[in-house]
Legacy VTK file of the C-alpha trace (Angstrom):
# vtk DataFile Version 3.0
C-alpha trace
ASCII
DATASET POLYDATA
POINTS 69 float
16.429 -119.500 51.039
14.222 -119.941 54.097
11.732 -117.396 55.381
13.951 -116.908 58.432
16.845 -115.856 56.190
14.555 -113.532 54.225
13.369 -111.942 57.470
16.932 -111.340 58.609
17.820 -109.800 55.226
14.787 -107.508 55.310
15.532 -106.317 58.842
19.176 -105.819 57.897
18.157 -103.675 54.937
15.741 -101.703 57.102
18.540 -101.131 59.617
20.831 -99.866 56.863
18.069 -97.576 55.593
17.597 -96.205 59.116
21.343 -95.644 59.415
21.363 -93.825 56.056
18.428 -91.660 57.132
20.235 -90.799 60.364
23.307 -89.762 58.365
21.161 -87.534 56.140
19.521 -86.026 59.237
22.919 -84.981 60.567
23.780 -82.976 57.450
23.634 -79.195 57.864
20.355 -77.470 56.937
18.303 -80.627 56.490
14.639 -80.728 57.521
14.939 -84.419 58.503
14.982 -84.881 62.305
17.460 -87.257 63.898
16.266 -90.445 65.564
17.010 -88.938 68.962
14.831 -85.915 68.189
11.998 -88.157 67.028
12.145 -90.384 70.090
12.550 -87.576 72.622
9.590 -85.758 71.115
7.410 -88.831 70.888
8.245 -90.698 74.075
6.404 -88.134 76.157
3.165 -89.759 74.981
2.036 -92.998 76.571
0.846 -94.456 73.251
4.310 -94.023 71.711
5.945 -95.652 74.737
3.675 -98.694 74.384
4.337 -98.845 70.632
8.120 -98.791 71.155
7.953 -101.574 73.758
5.700 -103.715 71.549
7.978 -103.132 68.553
11.064 -104.253 70.476
9.162 -107.278 71.770
8.098 -108.208 68.230
11.643 -107.880 66.838
13.077 -109.889 69.729
10.432 -112.584 69.334
11.177 -112.992 65.647
14.964 -112.877 65.891
15.575 -114.707 69.145
12.518 -116.957 69.068
14.005 -118.774 66.062
17.507 -118.956 67.538
17.207 -122.737 67.902
16.977 -123.289 64.144
LINES 1 70
69 0 1 2 3 4 5 6 7 8 9 10 11 12 13 14 15 16 17 18 19 20 21 22 23 24 25 26 27 28 29 30 31 32 33 34 35 36 37 38 39 40 41 42 43 44 45 46 47 48 49 50 51 52 53 54 55 56 57 58 59 60 61 62 63 64 65 66 67 68
């Protein structure tokens, strides 16, 4: 298994974990905030905006930068 395949598996598992956390957050009486609540609360700060943009850039670089393989 190549490192590219491992990277895709890890990001897939992280995506599933995020989806599971979002489902838990939507249960009644849970203290876990939804992703929308987290982003709307955090995106008012410039540092969080920069972090989100850099994160998307990094993910895109790693997934689409190796698309020619």
